[in-house]
C-alpha angles and dihedrals in degrees: 000000000000113000117234115261133207094256119214115209109204123187124214107231114214121233112282121230094226124104135017094294089070088068093062115094091214095049111139129200115256102252095156096121094046091046092049095049094044095046091048090053091049092049088052088059098257129138120239136189122226143160124265130183091271114026139340115285142199113230137190133163107282092214093056109086096192091051090052090054089052091056091055091046095049093049096039084232126174107255091226092061110094129233121224124227126231124209132181103231138021093248088061090065091068093062095055102028137047102236118205099164125086117279089236091059091060089049092051093054103032137104089033147088093299133106114204117205112214138160109280122237127229090254092072118091107268090216090065107091094339090178096069138047089217134079134190114232128198137189102186117208090241120108097213099058091043092052090046093054090050092048090053090049091219138068123280120230103231136195137150119288099243141083109276113275091018123111121280115257130235099177130044093237089064094069098036090130088069097050096092089062096048126082095208135016112196109205111206094165126250116335118224121327096312091243124144090255090054090057096056093096126213124337107252117213127180110219097166094111114071115247094008141080134199127201110230096171125007093213123164102310107044103125095049092044094049091048091057094045096048105030101038103028100026094226118165121231121240114212 
């Protein structure tokens, strides 16, 4: 069993409108303290909760085998169900995956609410999803989780912040029963409009077979994703 931790709930403060920085279109909120605390907890082998562009997620360092086991334990997740990885930039994908699709395709879909399933490389921890040669990779369109992955200098193992078989969560209060087993809960406020469609999570697409794609989970972005794959890149759909 996981021992209970002294959970820290950290709130992401939005960019203020005071001062000259507010005039810059690329101005980012100062999340340095939250990033530092969260990355330190991850490097200590803990599991944290944080917002993505779709739903709230649980994250641990993908290269830390004990932390991965903690994720499964906290969720009560079937050990044969894979975890995705999250990286900060597209170039990071090439270290942990064997990419056979055009570079431009990755750029058209990521960052965004899509998980791309590719063949894993030898650099990825062999204890992460040891039952499959594939891995799903995400770059959420959310600045905090991307910056966190870059700060950790390795991918995050990522899954939804809920007990397995329970509904996905779009506010931190919705998974409060898990807080005692998490080192940090990053509160980014409510995600989306809290509708059922909003809770579908990312669209999961298998691109491991050259020239083809397979829909593993429709998620929240299927029509737009399929349009790009078929119309722009002429990939054929496997059923």
